[in-house]
C-alpha positions as CSV (number, residue, x, y, z in Angstrom):
1,M,26.9,-24.3,111.2
2,K,23.9,-26.6,110.3
3,R,22.3,-24.0,108.0
4,L,19.2,-24.6,105.9
5,A,19.8,-22.4,102.9
6,V,16.7,-22.5,100.7
7,G,16.6,-21.1,97.2
8,L,13.6,-19.7,95.3
9,A,12.1,-22.9,93.8
10,I,12.9,-26.4,92.5
11,A,13.7,-28.7,89.4
12,A,16.6,-30.8,87.8
13,T,19.8,-30.9,85.5
14,L,21.9,-29.7,82.2
15,I,23.1,-29.4,77.6
16,G,25.1,-29.4,74.2
17,C,27.8,-28.0,71.9
18,G,28.3,-26.6,68.4
19,A,24.9,-27.3,66.8
20,E,23.8,-25.1,63.9
21,V,20.5,-23.5,63.7
22,T,19.3,-22.1,60.3
23,S,16.2,-20.4,58.9
24,P,15.5,-19.5,55.3
25,S,16.4,-15.9,55.8
26,S,19.4,-16.2,58.0
27,S,21.9,-18.6,59.5
28,V,22.6,-18.6,63.2
29,T,25.6,-20.5,64.5
30,V,25.5,-21.0,68.3
31,L,29.0,-20.3,69.6
32,D,30.6,-22.3,72.4
33,E,32.8,-19.3,73.6
34,A,31.4,-17.7,76.7
35,I,30.2,-14.1,76.5
36,T,32.2,-12.0,78.8
37,T,30.8,-8.9,80.6
38,S,31.5,-7.0,83.7
39,T,27.9,-5.9,84.2
40,T,25.7,-7.7,86.8
41,T,21.9,-7.9,86.3
42,A,19.5,-7.8,89.2
43,D,17.2,-10.6,88.1
44,V,17.7,-12.7,85.0
45,T,14.5,-14.6,85.6
46,T,12.6,-11.6,84.2
47,T,11.2,-12.8,80.9
48,L,12.5,-11.2,77.7
49,P,10.1,-10.0,75.0
50,P,9.9,-12.7,72.2
51,A,11.2,-11.7,68.8
52,D,9.5,-12.6,65.5
53,V,9.9,-16.3,64.8
54,P,11.2,-17.3,61.4
55,D,8.9,-19.4,59.1
56,E,11.2,-22.4,59.3
57,I,14.1,-23.5,61.6
58,T,16.3,-26.5,61.1
59,F,18.2,-27.9,64.0
60,V,20.4,-31.0,64.3
61,G,20.1,-32.4,67.8
62,A,22.5,-34.2,70.1
63,D,21.0,-37.5,68.9
64,G,22.0,-36.6,65.3
65,V,18.4,-36.1,64.1
66,E,17.6,-33.1,62.0
67,S,14.3,-31.4,63.1
68,T,12.4,-28.8,61.1
69,I,10.4,-26.4,63.2
70,T,7.7,-24.4,61.5
71,D,5.5,-23.5,64.5
72,T,6.5,-22.8,68.1
73,S,3.0,-21.9,69.3
74,R,2.5,-25.1,71.3
75,I,5.7,-26.3,73.1
76,V,6.1,-29.3,75.4
77,S,9.2,-29.2,77.6
78,L,10.6,-32.5,78.9
79,N,13.0,-31.0,81.4
80,G,12.7,-28.5,84.2
81,D,15.8,-26.5,83.2
82,I,14.6,-26.3,79.6
83,T,11.2,-25.0,80.9
84,E,13.0,-22.3,82.9
85,I,15.0,-21.1,79.8
86,I,11.9,-21.1,77.6
87,A,10.1,-18.9,80.1
88,A,13.1,-16.6,80.6
89,L,13.2,-16.1,76.8
90,G,9.7,-14.7,76.9
91,L,7.9,-17.8,75.6
92,A,6.1,-19.1,78.7
93,D,2.8,-18.6,77.1
94,H,3.8,-21.0,74.3
95,L,4.1,-23.9,76.7
96,V,1.2,-26.3,76.7
97,A,2.6,-29.0,79.0
98,V,5.8,-29.8,80.9
99,D,7.3,-32.8,82.7
100,V,7.2,-33.3,86.5
101,T,10.7,-31.8,87.1
102,T,9.3,-28.4,86.2
103,T,8.8,-26.4,89.4
104,Y,9.8,-22.9,88.2
105,P,8.8,-20.2,87.2
106,P,5.4,-19.8,89.0
107,E,3.6,-19.1,85.8
108,T,4.2,-22.8,84.8
109,D,2.5,-24.1,88.0
110,A,-0.9,-24.5,86.3
111,L,0.4,-26.3,83.2
112,P,-0.4,-30.0,82.9
113,R,2.4,-32.5,83.4
114,V,3.3,-35.2,80.9
115,G,5.0,-37.4,83.5
116,F,8.7,-38.0,83.9
117,G,10.9,-37.3,80.9
118,Q,13.1,-40.3,81.6
119,Q,10.1,-42.6,81.5
120,L,8.4,-40.8,78.6
121,A,4.9,-42.0,77.5
122,P,4.2,-40.7,73.9
123,E,0.5,-40.7,74.4
124,G,0.8,-38.2,77.2
125,V,2.7,-35.8,75.0
126,L,0.6,-36.2,71.9
127,A,-2.6,-35.5,73.8
128,F,-1.5,-31.8,74.0
129,E,-1.1,-31.5,70.3
130,P,2.4,-29.9,70.4
131,T,4.0,-28.2,67.5
132,V,7.5,-28.9,68.9
133,V,8.8,-31.0,71.8
134,I,12.2,-30.2,73.5
135,G,14.2,-32.4,75.8
136,D,17.7,-33.5,76.5
137,T,19.7,-36.6,76.0
138,Q,18.4,-38.1,79.3
139,I,14.9,-38.5,77.8
140,A,14.0,-42.1,77.3
141,P,13.0,-44.5,76.0
142,A,14.1,-43.8,72.4
143,E,11.0,-45.7,71.1
144,S,8.8,-43.0,72.7
145,I,10.7,-40.2,71.0
146,E,10.3,-42.0,67.7
147,Q,6.6,-42.5,68.2
148,I,6.1,-38.7,68.7
149,R,8.2,-38.0,65.6
150,S,6.3,-40.5,63.6
151,A,3.2,-38.5,64.4
152,G,4.8,-35.6,62.5
153,I,5.9,-33.7,65.7
154,P,9.6,-32.5,65.7
155,V,11.4,-33.6,68.9
156,V,14.5,-31.6,69.5
157,I,17.1,-33.3,71.7
158,I,19.8,-31.2,73.3
159,E,23.1,-32.3,74.9
160,V,23.4,-32.2,78.7
161,Q,25.8,-29.6,80.0
162,T,27.8,-30.1,83.2
163,E,30.1,-27.0,83.0
164,L,29.2,-23.5,83.9
165,A,30.4,-22.3,80.4
166,G,27.9,-24.7,78.9
167,I,24.9,-22.8,80.1
168,E,25.4,-20.2,77.4
169,T,25.4,-23.0,74.8
170,K,22.2,-24.5,76.2
171,I,20.4,-21.1,76.2
172,G,21.7,-20.4,72.7
173,H,20.4,-23.8,71.3
174,I,17.0,-23.4,72.9
175,A,16.7,-19.8,71.7
176,G,17.8,-20.9,68.2
177,V,15.3,-23.7,68.0
178,L,12.5,-21.4,69.1
179,G,13.5,-18.6,66.7
180,V,14.6,-16.0,69.2
181,P,18.4,-16.0,69.0
182,A,18.8,-12.4,70.0
183,A,16.8,-13.0,73.2
184,G,19.1,-16.0,73.8
185,V,22.2,-13.8,73.5
186,E,20.8,-11.3,75.9
187,L,19.8,-13.9,78.5
188,A,23.1,-15.7,78.2
189,A,25.0,-12.5,78.8
190,A,23.0,-11.7,81.9
191,V,23.5,-15.2,83.3
192,N,27.3,-15.1,82.5
193,A,27.6,-11.8,84.3
194,E,26.0,-13.2,87.4
195,I,28.2,-16.3,87.3
196,A,31.3,-14.1,86.9
197,S,30.3,-12.0,89.9
198,A,29.8,-15.1,92.0
199,T,33.1,-16.7,91.0
200,A,34.9,-13.4,91.7
201,M,33.3,-13.3,95.2
202,A,34.5,-16.9,95.7
203,G,38.1,-16.0,94.7
204,A,38.1,-13.1,97.1
205,G,37.3,-15.3,100.0
206,A,38.9,-18.5,98.8
207,Q,39.5,-21.4,101.2
208,E,40.1,-25.0,100.7
209,L,36.8,-26.4,102.0
210,R,36.1,-29.9,101.0
211,V,32.4,-30.2,99.9
212,A,30.3,-33.3,99.0
213,Y,26.9,-33.4,97.4
214,L,24.5,-36.1,98.6
215,Y,21.5,-36.6,96.4
216,V,18.9,-37.9,98.9
217,R,15.5,-39.2,98.1
218,G,14.9,-41.0,101.3
219,P,16.8,-43.3,103.8
220,Q,17.3,-46.0,101.1
221,Q,18.1,-43.7,98.2
222,V,21.3,-41.7,98.7
223,F,23.8,-41.0,96.0
224,L,27.2,-39.4,96.1
225,F,27.7,-37.0,93.2
226,G,31.2,-36.6,91.8
227,E,33.0,-35.5,88.6
228,G,30.8,-35.0,85.5
229,M,27.8,-33.8,87.5
230,V,26.6,-30.2,87.6
231,T,27.4,-30.1,91.3
232,N,31.1,-30.6,90.5
233,A,31.1,-27.3,88.5
234,L,29.2,-25.5,91.3
235,I,31.5,-26.7,94.0
236,E,34.6,-25.8,92.1
237,G,33.0,-22.5,90.9
238,A,32.5,-21.6,94.6
239,G,36.2,-22.0,95.2
240,A,35.9,-25.3,97.1
241,V,37.2,-28.8,96.5
242,D,34.8,-31.5,95.3
243,A,35.7,-34.1,97.9
244,A,34.0,-36.9,96.1
245,A,35.5,-36.1,92.7
246,E,39.0,-35.8,94.3
247,T,38.7,-39.3,95.6
248,G,37.8,-40.7,92.2
249,V,34.0,-40.6,92.2
250,F,32.5,-40.1,88.7
251,G,28.9,-39.4,88.1
252,A,26.3,-40.4,90.6
253,V,27.1,-43.5,92.7
254,P,25.1,-45.2,95.5
255,L,26.5,-43.9,98.7
256,T,28.7,-46.2,100.9
257,P,30.0,-45.1,104.3
258,E,33.5,-46.0,103.1
259,A,33.3,-43.6,100.2
260,L,32.0,-40.7,102.2
261,V,34.6,-41.2,105.0
262,A,37.4,-41.3,102.4
263,A,36.0,-38.1,100.8
264,A,36.1,-36.4,104.3
265,P,33.9,-33.4,103.4
266,D,34.0,-30.3,105.6
267,V,30.5,-29.4,104.3
268,I,27.7,-31.7,103.0
269,V,25.1,-30.3,100.5
270,A,21.8,-32.0,100.0
271,P,18.5,-31.3,98.2
272,A,15.6,-29.9,100.2
273,A,13.0,-32.5,99.0
274,G,15.3,-35.3,100.0
275,V,16.0,-33.8,103.4
276,D,12.3,-33.3,104.0
277,A,11.8,-37.0,103.2
278,L,14.3,-37.9,105.9
279,G,12.5,-35.8,108.4
280,G,14.7,-32.7,108.4
281,V,18.3,-31.5,108.3
282,D,19.1,-33.1,111.6
283,A,18.4,-36.6,110.1
284,L,21.4,-36.2,107.7
285,V,23.7,-37.3,110.4
286,D,21.9,-40.6,110.6
287,I,22.9,-41.5,107.0
288,P,25.7,-44.2,107.3
289,G,29.1,-42.5,107.2
290,V,28.0,-38.9,107.7
291,S,28.8,-38.8,111.4
292,Q,32.3,-40.0,110.7
293,T,33.1,-37.0,108.5
294,P,34.2,-33.5,109.5
295,A,30.9,-32.1,108.3
296,G,28.9,-34.6,110.3
297,A,31.0,-33.8,113.5
298,T,30.3,-30.1,113.1
299,G,26.9,-30.2,111.6
300,D,28.0,-28.3,108.5
301,F,25.1,-29.0,106.2
302,L,23.7,-26.9,103.4
303,V,20.2,-27.6,101.9
304,Y,18.9,-26.1,98.7
305,E,15.8,-26.5,96.7
306,D,16.6,-29.1,94.0
307,G,16.0,-27.0,90.8
308,F,17.4,-23.8,92.2
309,F,20.8,-25.5,92.8
310,L,20.8,-28.2,90.1
311,N,19.1,-26.6,87.1
312,F,21.8,-25.1,84.9
313,G,19.9,-22.1,83.5
314,P,18.7,-18.6,84.2
315,R,19.1,-18.8,88.0
316,T,22.5,-20.5,88.2
317,G,24.4,-17.3,88.9
318,Q,22.1,-16.6,91.8
319,A,22.4,-20.1,93.1
320,L,26.2,-19.9,92.9
321,A,26.3,-16.6,94.7
322,M,24.1,-17.9,97.5
323,F,26.3,-21.0,97.7
324,V,29.5,-18.9,98.0
325,E,28.0,-16.7,100.7
326,D,26.9,-19.8,102.7
327,L,30.3,-21.4,102.5
328,Q,32.1,-18.2,103.5
329,S,29.7,-17.5,106.3
330,G,30.6,-20.8,107.9
331,K,34.3,-19.8,108.4
């Protein structure tokens, strides 16, 4: 098969459960139950018109810190998936800076970067005079977060989500923090509809393909993703078997030939940026262990832009549908 399936853009990972968002005039509780709908939307990345923002919003983040947001006019996003959601909620023009994992949507291309959220430098964030900063539990170090808070800037930390049902929670939390809960409900319903359509398509053509995701950043930086990663939810959502998770791999682990051979994937999925760093899709077979797998023997490789595949957000239903189609076309 050896197919290069490229998505629409790039980025990175995931978010939390059951937080409560309140404003003086109303109380909005973000529900964990998925919105069910039978309607499919054509393009959920189209931004929604922002609603009026309440004068004050209180949110208790995944780190247990209560933040009070009184102004959402200058937002700094510390994760690419969060940036995508903010833009899809109709608030792209409120963003003043983003982290380097933001690669979508195109209207964020010209925004300044504050570096990598997992190596956060407070000075780089404060320089843009944000009124609110939003990131997830992967943001570090904690001292940098506290420095920003000590300057009087609310930093909202959201839990990472690794299940498809958690995308609604993530969208709801971000929409609540930014004072546009109705737009969040609308966006989540559209995304849920696309995910439901993709999973139905997977069920209609179900087969027990074994799939492994290799996170590649170069010849010396290769990780095998297993249970607890967003790729696990995508693989299972596509009606396939997560070969690494089935053999006991949890999280992201450095790849060993033995682990990959034991997983015995029929299909190997990898990120486009990493494959480019290797020199192209044909170079995947040179990774130790790959040639000894069914995927390596047949050349069954799928390559997707990082953020399109890994960002749990507005485009996840589209990514899942593409993934299902690609798996089924390789029969």
